[in-house]
N, CA, C and O atoms as CSV, one atom per row, in Angstrom:
chain,resi,resn,atom,element,x,y,z
A,1,MET,N,N,1.099,-1.194,-0.082
A,1,MET,CA,C,0.008,-0.029,0.250
A,1,MET,C,C,1.143,1.123,-0.039
A,1,MET,O,O,2.271,1.089,0.454
A,2,ARG,N,N,0.599,2.278,-1.029
A,2,ARG,CA,C,1.287,3.710,-1.047
A,2,ARG,C,C,1.175,4.604,0.280
A,2,ARG,O,O,0.136,4.683,0.936
A,3,ASP,N,N,2.134,5.139,0.536
A,3,ASP,CA,C,1.397,6.045,1.371
A,3,ASP,C,C,1.760,7.190,0.934
A,3,ASP,O,O,2.862,7.398,0.425
A,4,TYR,N,N,0.756,8.153,1.111
A,4,TYR,CA,C,0.003,9.364,0.255
A,4,TYR,C,C,0.130,10.294,1.406
A,4,TYR,O,O,-0.723,11.168,1.257
A,5,SER,N,N,0.766,10.478,2.408
A,5,SER,CA,C,0.826,11.350,3.597
A,5,SER,C,C,1.781,12.402,3.387
A,5,SER,O,O,1.786,13.477,3.987
A,6,LYS,N,N,2.560,12.046,2.529
A,6,LYS,CA,C,4.071,12.778,2.540
A,6,LYS,C,C,3.793,13.989,1.987
A,6,LYS,O,O,2.998,14.154,1.062
A,7,LYS,N,N,4.529,14.985,2.614
A,7,LYS,CA,C,4.153,16.756,2.146
A,7,LYS,C,C,4.720,16.765,0.309
A,7,LYS,O,O,4.190,17.069,-0.760
A,8,THR,N,N,5.765,16.362,0.650
A,8,THR,CA,C,6.281,16.718,-0.754
A,8,THR,C,C,5.907,15.799,-2.282
A,8,THR,O,O,6.466,15.986,-3.363
A,9,LEU,N,N,4.858,14.829,-2.007
A,9,LEU,CA,C,4.097,14.290,-2.994
A,9,LEU,C,C,3.158,15.296,-3.890
A,9,LEU,O,O,3.000,15.238,-5.110
A,10,PHE,N,N,2.492,16.367,-2.844
A,10,PHE,CA,C,2.022,17.233,-3.178
A,10,PHE,C,C,1.879,18.508,-3.396
A,10,PHE,O,O,0.964,19.295,-3.638
A,11,ALA,N,N,3.517,18.524,-3.186
A,11,ALA,CA,C,4.178,20.021,-2.770
A,11,ALA,C,C,3.774,20.681,-3.917
A,11,ALA,O,O,3.137,19.804,-4.500
A,12,PRO,N,N,3.729,22.022,-4.854
A,12,PRO,CA,C,3.582,22.875,-5.812
A,12,PRO,C,C,5.086,22.823,-6.157
A,12,PRO,O,O,6.118,22.676,-5.503
A,13,SER,N,N,4.784,23.002,-7.425
A,13,SER,CA,C,6.070,22.687,-8.030
A,13,SER,C,C,6.854,24.563,-7.700
A,13,SER,O,O,6.254,25.559,-7.296
A,14,ARG,N,N,7.904,24.455,-7.964
A,14,ARG,CA,C,9.189,26.102,-8.112
A,14,ARG,C,C,8.980,26.777,-9.314
A,14,ARG,O,O,9.036,28.001,-9.437
A,15,ALA,N,N,8.727,25.928,-10.252
A,15,ALA,CA,C,8.146,26.741,-11.640
A,15,ALA,C,C,7.246,27.298,-11.854
A,15,ALA,O,O,6.181,26.835,-11.447
A,16,PRO,N,N,7.261,28.380,-12.493
A,16,PRO,CA,C,6.226,29.554,-12.671
A,16,PRO,C,C,5.206,28.627,-13.635
A,16,PRO,O,O,5.500,27.892,-14.577
A,17,SER,N,N,3.719,28.982,-12.964
A,17,SER,CA,C,2.556,28.102,-13.861
A,17,SER,C,C,2.690,28.232,-15.027
A,17,SER,O,O,3.872,28.518,-15.221
A,18,HIS,N,N,1.894,28.168,-16.382
A,18,HIS,CA,C,1.480,28.124,-17.762
A,18,HIS,C,C,0.955,29.347,-17.648
A,18,HIS,O,O,1.535,30.204,-18.315
A,19,ARG,N,N,-0.239,29.808,-16.818
A,19,ARG,CA,C,-0.773,30.899,-16.551
A,19,ARG,C,C,0.158,32.254,-16.800
A,19,ARG,O,O,0.239,33.057,-17.730
A,20,ARG,N,N,0.972,32.082,-15.223
A,20,ARG,CA,C,1.866,33.269,-15.598
A,20,ARG,C,C,3.066,33.684,-16.251
A,20,ARG,O,O,3.736,34.695,-16.039
A,21,LEU,N,N,3.302,32.464,-17.339
A,21,LEU,CA,C,4.183,32.589,-18.043
A,21,LEU,C,C,3.396,33.139,-19.073
A,21,LEU,O,O,3.822,34.198,-19.534
A,22,LYS,N,N,2.161,32.604,-19.641
A,22,LYS,CA,C,1.535,33.448,-20.834
A,22,LYS,C,C,1.227,34.487,-20.425
A,22,LYS,O,O,1.343,35.261,-21.375
A,23,VAL,N,N,0.638,35.416,-18.913
A,23,VAL,CA,C,0.069,36.786,-18.654
A,23,VAL,C,C,1.800,37.403,-18.841
A,23,VAL,O,O,1.822,38.575,-19.219
A,24,GLY,N,N,2.829,36.930,-18.682
A,24,GLY,CA,C,4.118,37.673,-18.652
A,24,GLY,C,C,4.616,37.947,-19.840
A,24,GLY,O,O,5.011,39.085,-20.095
A,25,GLU,N,N,4.665,37.035,-20.659
A,25,GLU,CA,C,4.635,37.284,-22.285
A,25,GLU,C,C,4.179,38.211,-22.890
A,25,GLU,O,O,4.831,39.034,-23.532
A,26,GLU,N,N,2.615,38.166,-22.703
A,26,GLU,CA,C,1.526,39.350,-22.793
A,26,GLU,C,C,1.651,40.491,-22.697
A,26,GLU,O,O,1.474,41.300,-23.608
A,27,VAL,N,N,2.127,40.847,-21.050
A,27,VAL,CA,C,2.281,41.964,-20.346
A,27,VAL,C,C,3.752,42.565,-21.538
A,27,VAL,O,O,3.772,43.652,-22.116
A,28,ARG,N,N,4.931,41.379,-21.626
A,28,ARG,CA,C,6.044,42.048,-22.070
A,28,ARG,C,C,6.015,42.678,-23.474
A,28,ARG,O,O,6.671,43.694,-23.704
A,29,HIS,N,N,4.958,41.846,-24.784
A,29,HIS,CA,C,4.875,42.516,-25.853
A,29,HIS,C,C,3.775,43.746,-26.031
A,29,HIS,O,O,3.751,44.454,-27.038
A,30,ILE,N,N,2.699,43.926,-24.700
A,30,ILE,CA,C,2.104,44.788,-24.922
A,30,ILE,C,C,3.162,46.485,-24.634
A,30,ILE,O,O,3.014,47.565,-25.205
A,31,LEU,N,N,4.033,46.145,-23.695
A,31,LEU,CA,C,4.695,47.406,-23.009
A,31,LEU,C,C,5.845,47.431,-24.421
A,31,LEU,O,O,5.943,48.455,-25.098
A,32,SER,N,N,6.483,46.455,-24.666
A,32,SER,CA,C,7.632,46.584,-25.991
A,32,SER,C,C,6.499,47.680,-26.740
A,32,SER,O,O,6.638,48.894,-26.584
A,33,SER,N,N,5.701,47.273,-27.324
A,33,SER,CA,C,4.777,47.844,-28.489
A,33,SER,C,C,4.552,49.128,-27.728
A,33,SER,O,O,4.667,50.073,-28.508
A,34,LEU,N,N,4.193,49.632,-26.144
A,34,LEU,CA,C,3.970,50.852,-25.998
A,34,LEU,C,C,5.018,51.717,-26.012
A,34,LEU,O,O,4.785,52.919,-26.140
A,35,LEU,N,N,6.523,51.179,-25.865
A,35,LEU,CA,C,7.200,52.069,-25.373
A,35,LEU,C,C,8.098,52.579,-26.778
A,35,LEU,O,O,8.832,53.554,-26.942
A,36,LEU,N,N,7.627,51.288,-27.846
A,36,LEU,CA,C,8.320,51.866,-29.134
A,36,LEU,C,C,7.116,52.875,-29.882
A,36,LEU,O,O,7.287,53.958,-30.443
A,37,HIS,N,N,6.316,52.387,-29.748
A,37,HIS,CA,C,5.479,53.437,-30.486
A,37,HIS,C,C,4.109,54.079,-29.712
A,37,HIS,O,O,3.046,54.074,-30.332
A,38,ALA,N,N,4.163,54.548,-28.544
A,38,ALA,CA,C,3.220,55.236,-27.962
A,38,ALA,C,C,3.972,56.606,-27.950
A,38,ALA,O,O,5.149,56.752,-28.280
A,39,LYS,N,N,3.307,57.378,-27.614
A,39,LYS,CA,C,3.602,59.076,-27.344
A,39,LYS,C,C,3.395,59.189,-25.679
A,39,LYS,O,O,2.322,59.325,-25.092
A,40,LEU,N,N,4.773,59.089,-25.077
A,40,LEU,CA,C,4.504,59.475,-23.820
A,40,LEU,C,C,4.368,60.647,-23.435
A,40,LEU,O,O,4.805,61.671,-23.961
A,41,PRO,N,N,3.584,60.491,-22.240
A,41,PRO,CA,C,3.980,61.920,-21.655
A,41,PRO,C,C,4.726,62.584,-21.623
A,41,PRO,O,O,4.580,63.744,-22.008
A,42,GLU,N,N,5.985,62.049,-21.081
A,42,GLU,CA,C,7.106,62.802,-20.604
A,42,GLU,C,C,8.269,62.785,-21.602
A,42,GLU,O,O,8.400,61.767,-22.282
A,43,PRO,N,N,9.061,63.722,-21.753
A,43,PRO,CA,C,10.382,63.367,-22.401
A,43,PRO,C,C,10.568,61.801,-23.210
A,43,PRO,O,O,10.106,60.960,-22.439
A,44,GLY,N,N,11.022,61.208,-24.341
A,44,GLY,CA,C,11.595,59.886,-24.130
A,44,GLY,C,C,12.537,59.420,-23.660
A,44,GLY,O,O,13.548,60.104,-23.495
A,45,LEU,N,N,12.485,58.272,-23.349
A,45,LEU,CA,C,13.451,57.397,-22.775
A,45,LEU,C,C,14.601,57.775,-23.171
A,45,LEU,O,O,14.592,58.047,-24.372
A,46,PRO,N,N,15.929,57.952,-22.500
A,46,PRO,CA,C,17.295,58.423,-23.235
A,46,PRO,C,C,17.813,57.631,-23.967
A,46,PRO,O,O,18.651,58.142,-24.711
A,47,VAL,N,N,17.619,56.220,-24.113
A,47,VAL,CA,C,17.881,55.056,-24.904
A,47,VAL,C,C,16.657,54.087,-25.547
A,47,VAL,O,O,15.484,54.299,-25.237
A,48,SER,N,N,17.003,53.112,-26.378
A,48,SER,CA,C,15.913,52.370,-26.718
A,48,SER,C,C,16.085,51.461,-25.748
A,48,SER,O,O,17.249,51.326,-25.371
A,49,VAL,N,N,15.137,50.690,-25.149
A,49,VAL,CA,C,15.195,49.487,-24.281
A,49,VAL,C,C,14.495,48.322,-25.013
A,49,VAL,O,O,13.759,48.450,-25.992
A,50,THR,N,N,14.834,47.148,-24.391
A,50,THR,CA,C,14.570,46.070,-24.762
A,50,THR,C,C,13.900,45.298,-23.300
A,50,THR,O,O,14.610,44.937,-22.362
A,51,ILE,N,N,12.827,45.187,-23.333
A,51,ILE,CA,C,12.373,44.005,-22.258
A,51,ILE,C,C,12.988,42.816,-22.449
A,51,ILE,O,O,12.725,42.331,-23.550
A,52,THR,N,N,13.696,42.188,-21.788
A,52,THR,CA,C,14.132,40.917,-21.930
A,52,THR,C,C,12.996,39.202,-21.419
A,52,THR,O,O,12.666,38.152,-21.971
A,53,GLN,N,N,12.779,39.927,-19.986
A,53,GLN,CA,C,11.890,39.248,-19.493
A,53,GLN,C,C,10.858,39.720,-18.655
A,53,GLN,O,O,11.109,40.835,-18.200
A,54,VAL,N,N,9.680,39.193,-18.269
A,54,VAL,CA,C,8.528,39.418,-17.111
A,54,VAL,C,C,8.563,38.261,-16.558
A,54,VAL,O,O,8.401,37.115,-16.978
A,55,GLN,N,N,8.837,38.793,-15.382
A,55,GLN,CA,C,8.232,37.757,-14.099
A,55,GLN,C,C,7.217,37.930,-13.383
A,55,GLN,O,O,7.188,38.708,-12.429
A,56,MET,N,N,6.202,37.173,-13.791
A,56,MET,CA,C,4.859,37.661,-12.677
A,56,MET,C,C,5.001,37.108,-11.479
A,56,MET,O,O,5.855,36.260,-11.219
A,57,SER,N,N,3.972,37.669,-10.492
A,57,SER,CA,C,3.961,37.217,-9.188
A,57,SER,C,C,2.936,36.527,-9.136
A,57,SER,O,O,1.968,36.900,-9.798
A,58,PRO,N,N,2.817,34.908,-8.060
A,58,PRO,CA,C,1.806,33.941,-8.576
A,58,PRO,C,C,0.333,34.480,-8.303
A,58,PRO,O,O,-0.615,33.837,-8.755
A,59,ASP,N,N,0.129,35.585,-7.611
A,59,ASP,CA,C,-0.930,36.266,-8.146
A,59,ASP,C,C,-1.488,36.909,-8.533
A,59,ASP,O,O,-2.601,37.355,-8.255
A,60,LEU,N,N,-0.274,37.209,-9.823
A,60,LEU,CA,C,-0.650,38.181,-10.870
A,60,LEU,C,C,-0.557,39.715,-10.711
A,60,LEU,O,O,-0.528,40.484,-11.672
A,61,GLN,N,N,-0.519,40.048,-9.569
A,61,GLN,CA,C,-0.724,41.535,-9.144
A,61,GLN,C,C,0.482,42.071,-9.593
A,61,GLN,O,O,0.433,43.095,-10.275
A,62,ILE,N,N,1.500,41.587,-9.344
A,62,ILE,CA,C,3.380,42.402,-9.889
A,62,ILE,C,C,3.703,42.123,-11.129
A,62,ILE,O,O,3.435,40.953,-11.402
A,63,ALA,N,N,4.139,42.678,-11.937
A,63,ALA,CA,C,5.289,42.085,-12.929
A,63,ALA,C,C,6.475,43.213,-12.501
A,63,ALA,O,O,6.649,44.402,-12.237
A,64,THR,N,N,7.237,41.744,-12.656
A,64,THR,CA,C,8.925,42.489,-12.684
A,64,THR,C,C,9.220,42.489,-14.111
A,64,THR,O,O,9.104,41.521,-14.864
A,65,LEU,N,N,9.633,43.730,-14.433
A,65,LEU,CA,C,10.254,43.511,-15.785
A,65,LEU,C,C,11.310,43.760,-15.824
A,65,LEU,O,O,11.758,44.834,-15.424
A,66,PHE,N,N,12.056,42.752,-16.362
A,66,PHE,CA,C,13.721,43.168,-16.681
A,66,PHE,C,C,14.118,43.691,-17.702
A,66,PHE,O,O,13.618,43.365,-18.779
A,67,VAL,N,N,14.884,44.415,-17.642
A,67,VAL,CA,C,15.029,45.267,-19.174
A,67,VAL,C,C,16.831,45.860,-19.213
A,67,VAL,O,O,17.686,45.969,-18.334
A,68,MET,N,N,16.816,46.113,-20.555
A,68,MET,CA,C,18.042,46.085,-20.678
A,68,MET,C,C,18.468,47.622,-21.727
A,68,MET,O,O,18.106,47.369,-22.876
A,69,PRO,N,N,19.016,48.871,-21.658
A,69,PRO,CA,C,18.885,49.566,-21.944
A,69,PRO,C,C,19.881,49.626,-23.324
A,69,PRO,O,O,21.034,49.223,-23.172
A,70,LEU,N,N,19.413,50.179,-24.837
A,70,LEU,CA,C,20.832,49.831,-25.768
A,70,LEU,C,C,22.175,49.682,-25.282
A,70,LEU,O,O,22.555,50.400,-24.357
A,71,GLY,N,N,22.926,48.838,-25.797
A,71,GLY,CA,C,24.320,49.337,-25.518
A,71,GLY,C,C,24.624,48.886,-23.911
A,71,GLY,O,O,25.758,48.738,-23.457
A,72,GLY,N,N,23.273,48.684,-23.094
A,72,GLY,CA,C,23.817,48.878,-21.556
A,72,GLY,C,C,24.402,49.980,-21.139
A,72,GLY,O,O,25.354,49.855,-20.368
A,73,GLN,N,N,24.077,50.978,-21.448
A,73,GLN,CA,C,24.410,52.544,-21.192
A,73,GLN,C,C,23.283,53.267,-20.857
A,73,GLN,O,O,22.261,53.464,-21.514
A,74,MET,N,N,23.680,53.737,-19.462
A,74,MET,CA,C,22.685,54.678,-19.051
A,74,MET,C,C,21.649,54.029,-18.101
A,74,MET,O,O,20.465,54.354,-18.008
A,75,ARG,N,N,22.257,53.110,-17.447
A,75,ARG,CA,C,21.016,52.226,-16.852
A,75,ARG,C,C,20.523,52.583,-15.926
A,75,ARG,O,O,19.316,52.344,-15.934
A,76,GLU,N,N,20.925,53.147,-14.935
A,76,GLU,CA,C,20.195,54.263,-13.481
A,76,GLU,C,C,19.591,54.875,-14.197
A,76,GLU,O,O,18.423,54.566,-13.961
A,77,GLU,N,N,19.623,55.901,-15.309
A,77,GLU,CA,C,19.256,56.778,-15.660
A,77,GLU,C,C,17.327,56.022,-16.352
A,77,GLU,O,O,16.239,56.276,-15.837
A,78,THR,N,N,17.544,55.291,-17.359
A,78,THR,CA,C,16.952,54.245,-17.899
A,78,THR,C,C,15.939,54.276,-16.670
A,78,THR,O,O,14.957,54.976,-16.425
A,79,LEU,N,N,16.677,53.065,-15.885
A,79,LEU,CA,C,15.523,52.708,-14.626
A,79,LEU,C,C,14.492,53.622,-14.235
A,79,LEU,O,O,13.279,53.425,-14.169
A,80,ALA,N,N,15.299,54.871,-13.932
A,80,ALA,CA,C,14.618,55.840,-13.226
A,80,ALA,C,C,13.510,56.168,-14.047
A,80,ALA,O,O,12.346,56.284,-13.663
A,81,HIS,N,N,13.909,56.302,-15.116
A,81,HIS,CA,C,12.828,57.110,-16.024
A,81,HIS,C,C,11.609,55.822,-16.353
A,81,HIS,O,O,10.396,55.962,-16.513
A,82,LEU,N,N,12.127,55.034,-16.372
A,82,LEU,CA,C,10.471,54.107,-16.188
A,82,LEU,C,C,10.305,53.815,-15.031
A,82,LEU,O,O,9.663,52.764,-15.016
A,83,SER,N,N,10.598,54.268,-13.685
A,83,SER,CA,C,9.847,53.959,-12.718
A,83,SER,C,C,8.729,54.897,-12.437
A,83,SER,O,O,7.756,54.748,-11.699
A,84,GLU,N,N,9.243,56.359,-13.537
A,84,GLU,CA,C,8.373,57.626,-13.344
A,84,GLU,C,C,7.176,57.231,-14.186
A,84,GLU,O,O,6.003,57.494,-13.923
A,85,LEU,N,N,7.639,56.551,-15.252
A,85,LEU,CA,C,6.541,56.156,-15.992
A,85,LEU,C,C,5.568,55.224,-15.613
A,85,LEU,O,O,4.387,55.424,-15.895
A,86,ALA,N,N,5.909,54.294,-15.045
A,86,ALA,CA,C,5.107,53.096,-14.282
A,86,ALA,C,C,3.736,53.478,-13.826
A,86,ALA,O,O,3.188,52.537,-13.252
A,87,GLY,N,N,3.088,54.443,-13.891
A,87,GLY,CA,C,1.601,55.077,-13.479
A,87,GLY,C,C,0.883,54.882,-15.510
A,87,GLY,O,O,-0.091,54.376,-16.067
A,88,TYR,N,N,1.489,55.256,-15.701
A,88,TYR,CA,C,1.351,55.418,-17.088
A,88,TYR,C,C,1.266,54.354,-18.137
A,88,TYR,O,O,0.399,54.157,-18.989
A,89,LEU,N,N,2.452,53.673,-17.849
A,89,LEU,CA,C,2.075,52.614,-18.101
A,89,LEU,C,C,1.436,51.451,-18.422
A,89,LEU,O,O,1.151,50.813,-19.436
A,90,ARG,N,N,1.221,51.333,-16.518
A,90,ARG,CA,C,-0.143,50.493,-16.019
A,90,ARG,C,C,-1.209,50.929,-16.552
A,90,ARG,O,O,-1.849,50.059,-17.141
A,91,HIS,N,N,-1.733,52.180,-16.570
A,91,HIS,CA,C,-2.782,52.358,-17.148
A,91,HIS,C,C,-3.300,52.221,-18.696
A,91,HIS,O,O,-4.395,51.928,-19.177
A,92,GLN,N,N,-2.024,52.564,-19.267
A,92,GLN,CA,C,-2.422,51.755,-20.879
A,92,GLN,C,C,-2.182,49.944,-20.993
A,92,GLN,O,O,-2.455,49.097,-21.844
A,93,LEU,N,N,-1.620,49.931,-19.832
A,93,LEU,CA,C,-1.598,48.336,-19.971
A,93,LEU,C,C,-3.024,47.535,-19.628
A,93,LEU,O,O,-3.614,46.527,-20.016
A,94,GLY,N,N,-3.195,48.517,-18.744
A,94,GLY,CA,C,-4.550,47.686,-18.411
A,94,GLY,C,C,-6.360,48.200,-19.271
A,94,GLY,O,O,-7.527,47.891,-19.029
A,95,LYS,N,N,-5.682,49.089,-20.293
A,95,LYS,CA,C,-6.976,48.940,-21.631
A,95,LYS,C,C,-6.322,48.057,-22.197
A,95,LYS,O,O,-7.052,47.678,-23.114
A,96,ARG,N,N,-5.099,47.309,-22.231
A,96,ARG,CA,C,-5.003,46.278,-23.529
A,96,ARG,C,C,-4.937,44.852,-22.940
A,96,ARG,O,O,-5.040,43.844,-23.639
A,97,LEU,N,N,-4.728,44.841,-21.392
A,97,LEU,CA,C,-4.899,43.333,-21.049
A,97,LEU,C,C,-6.022,42.520,-20.814
A,97,LEU,O,O,-6.854,43.290,-20.335
A,98,SER,N,N,-6.387,41.680,-20.866
A,98,SER,CA,C,-7.876,40.939,-20.300
A,98,SER,C,C,-7.700,40.740,-19.122
A,98,SER,O,O,-8.618,39.944,-18.926
A,99,LEU,N,N,-7.020,40.903,-17.798
A,99,LEU,CA,C,-7.335,40.312,-16.508
A,99,LEU,C,C,-8.012,41.560,-16.079
A,99,LEU,O,O,-8.083,42.678,-16.589
A,100,LYS,N,N,-8.525,41.003,-14.912
A,100,LYS,CA,C,-9.600,41.148,-13.909
A,100,LYS,C,C,-8.611,42.433,-13.107
A,100,LYS,O,O,-9.214,43.465,-13.401
A,101,PHE,N,N,-7.388,42.823,-12.243
A,101,PHE,CA,C,-6.542,43.734,-11.817
A,101,PHE,C,C,-5.724,43.343,-12.900
A,101,PHE,O,O,-5.634,42.279,-13.513
A,102,THR,N,N,-4.939,44.819,-13.045
A,102,THR,CA,C,-3.494,44.897,-13.839
A,102,THR,C,C,-2.623,45.357,-12.984
A,102,THR,O,O,-2.791,46.370,-12.304
A,103,PRO,N,N,-1.594,44.605,-12.969
A,103,PRO,CA,C,-0.211,44.250,-12.438
A,103,PRO,C,C,-0.066,45.880,-12.004
A,103,PRO,O,O,-0.726,46.799,-12.490
A,104,SER,N,N,1.076,46.002,-10.859
A,104,SER,CA,C,1.743,46.625,-10.659
A,104,SER,C,C,3.353,46.523,-11.536
A,104,SER,O,O,3.760,45.423,-11.910
A,105,LEU,N,N,4.027,47.591,-11.744
A,105,LEU,CA,C,5.117,46.956,-12.692
A,105,LEU,C,C,6.364,47.505,-11.790
A,105,LEU,O,O,6.435,48.526,-11.106
A,106,ARG,N,N,7.263,46.539,-12.011
A,106,ARG,CA,C,8.491,46.952,-11.325
A,106,ARG,C,C,9.437,46.739,-12.422
A,106,ARG,O,O,9.255,45.843,-13.247
A,107,PHE,N,N,10.624,47.673,-12.468
A,107,PHE,CA,C,11.584,47.645,-13.210
A,107,PHE,C,C,13.025,47.220,-12.710
A,107,PHE,O,O,13.473,47.691,-11.665
A,108,ARG,N,N,13.731,46.330,-13.469
A,108,ARG,CA,C,15.176,45.498,-13.037
A,108,ARG,C,C,15.448,45.728,-14.125
A,108,ARG,O,O,14.761,45.722,-15.146
A,109,ILE,N,N,17.030,46.058,-13.856
A,109,ILE,CA,C,18.236,45.900,-15.066
A,109,ILE,C,C,18.638,44.418,-15.124
A,109,ILE,O,O,19.204,43.841,-14.196
A,110,ASP,N,N,18.307,43.865,-16.260
A,110,ASP,CA,C,18.870,42.016,-16.625
A,110,ASP,C,C,20.104,42.382,-16.470
A,110,ASP,O,O,20.674,43.356,-16.961
A,111,GLU,N,N,20.733,41.128,-15.383
A,111,GLU,CA,C,22.168,41.111,-15.418
A,111,GLU,C,C,22.263,40.248,-16.004
A,111,GLU,O,O,23.487,40.251,-16.137
A,112,SER,N,N,21.793,39.067,-16.740
A,112,SER,CA,C,22.390,38.071,-17.547
A,112,SER,C,C,23.303,38.516,-18.987
A,112,SER,O,O,23.965,37.624,-19.518
A,113,PHE,N,N,23.311,39.650,-19.476
A,113,PHE,CA,C,23.784,39.889,-20.090
A,113,PHE,C,C,25.590,39.697,-19.431
A,113,PHE,O,O,26.331,38.714,-19.466
A,114,ASP,N,N,25.799,41.006,-18.905
A,114,ASP,CA,C,26.620,40.857,-17.970
A,114,ASP,C,C,27.361,39.191,-17.661
A,114,ASP,O,O,28.500,38.759,-17.840
A,115,GLU,N,N,26.303,38.669,-17.212
A,115,GLU,CA,C,26.714,36.932,-16.469
A,115,GLU,C,C,27.353,36.489,-17.655
A,115,GLU,O,O,28.510,36.072,-17.710
A,116,ALA,N,N,26.445,36.609,-18.738
A,116,ALA,CA,C,27.039,35.757,-20.042
A,116,ALA,C,C,28.558,36.196,-20.152
A,116,ALA,O,O,29.564,35.487,-20.195
A,117,GLU,N,N,28.433,37.535,-20.182
A,117,GLU,CA,C,29.917,37.815,-20.994
A,117,GLU,C,C,31.104,37.449,-20.243
A,117,GLU,O,O,32.100,36.989,-20.801
A,118,ARG,N,N,30.993,37.715,-18.516
A,118,ARG,CA,C,31.682,36.770,-17.816
A,118,ARG,C,C,31.784,35.586,-17.921
A,118,ARG,O,O,32.977,35.380,-18.143
A,119,ILE,N,N,31.280,34.704,-17.898
A,119,ILE,CA,C,31.523,33.221,-18.819
A,119,ILE,C,C,32.377,32.851,-19.793
A,119,ILE,O,O,33.302,32.054,-19.952
A,120,GLU,N,N,31.681,33.816,-20.504
A,120,GLU,CA,C,32.703,33.769,-22.008
A,120,GLU,C,C,33.927,34.246,-21.945
A,120,GLU,O,O,34.930,33.813,-22.514
A,121,LYS,N,N,33.806,35.289,-21.127
A,121,LYS,CA,C,35.791,35.962,-20.610
A,121,LYS,C,C,36.743,34.543,-19.895
A,121,LYS,O,O,37.942,34.285,-20.003
A,122,LEU,N,N,35.686,33.839,-19.186
A,122,LEU,CA,C,36.116,32.838,-18.301
A,122,LEU,C,C,36.666,31.657,-19.563
A,122,LEU,O,O,37.862,31.496,-19.810
A,123,LEU,N,N,35.932,31.161,-20.031
A,123,LEU,CA,C,36.144,29.837,-21.229
A,123,LEU,C,C,37.227,30.396,-22.098
A,123,LEU,O,O,38.083,29.742,-22.693
A,124,ASN,N,N,37.038,31.991,-22.087
A,124,ASN,CA,C,38.376,32.245,-23.558
A,124,ASN,C,C,39.567,31.799,-22.685
A,124,ASN,O,O,40.442,31.000,-23.018
A,125,SER,N,N,39.429,32.577,-21.283
A,125,SER,CA,C,40.795,32.423,-21.009
A,125,SER,C,C,41.314,31.126,-20.747
A,125,SER,O,O,42.505,30.825,-20.836
A,126,ILE,N,N,40.196,30.212,-20.356
A,126,ILE,CA,C,40.930,28.812,-20.081
A,126,ILE,C,C,40.975,28.297,-21.463
A,126,ILE,O,O,41.727,27.331,-21.335
A,127,ALA,N,N,40.673,28.341,-22.558
A,127,ALA,CA,C,40.837,27.704,-23.925
A,127,ALA,C,C,42.334,29.007,-24.208
A,127,ALA,O,O,42.852,28.914,-25.321
A,128,GLU,N,N,42.720,29.710,-23.592
A,128,GLU,CA,C,44.124,30.039,-24.246
A,128,GLU,C,C,45.300,29.684,-23.390
A,128,GLU,O,O,46.497,29.946,-23.510
A,129,LYS,N,N,44.523,28.917,-22.360
A,129,LYS,CA,C,45.778,28.474,-21.454
A,129,LYS,C,C,46.337,27.077,-21.965
A,129,LYS,O,O,47.489,26.718,-21.720
A,130,ASN,N,N,45.296,26.203,-22.805
A,130,ASN,CA,C,45.104,25.251,-23.297
A,130,ASN,C,C,45.942,24.686,-24.639
A,130,ASN,O,O,45.656,23.595,-25.132
């Protein structure tokens, strides 16, 4: 007879659900389009911005957007400008997103490019030694 009393058997997965991934991707597409085509209420962003990933909270109330300015320059200025535009962007997102609640927007710099460059340099240094 099997023992189904263990908590780990029915423990929730740590991976994001399909719904969270789908909503995150929809948010990314909508906001990318807004940043590219919309007339922003304030002067435009200092540089072009790429939204690389959106992570949604389990309750879909918070969207964390990982962004990278063109060329990796002016990171702090771009992040500050996006944070100022968060209310406007959220309002525009709410018009286009089919959810009961529009998620709050949080912006973070995507560090994965820096990490990939660091790993590439390590691999190249190992290859040079051999």
